[in-house]
Phi, psi and omega in degrees: 000129179263143177248120181254130174267136178263126181291148177295141180293147179291327180223153177227143172268118188247125174256109179273139178292144179285328176276162178292338181268160177099169183247151174288149173254132183232138182224138178297140181210177174267184184296338180269357180090011179280125181261130177278097184299329181293338181272350180275148172287171183301314181295316180297320179297317177296318178297322178297312180296322178297311181301319178296322184289330184250017175300131182096341177250312180246332180234147175288164176304135185291153178230142176278128180228156175300141178288164177291123182263000000 
């Protein structure tokens, strides 16, 4: 059995919650903020679509940030 480590993404698209409560949602992306939906798991993909749908109501406009190194 092989164990593969996934490298931390160089950039993340970050959706910050508009309220003080809640957690930011972060997704790996390229420098332009494009998220490869095929590389996301089912839950992450659903969270991404949710964050996009409620931008301006529950989450701030997303920002591209350096990934966790």
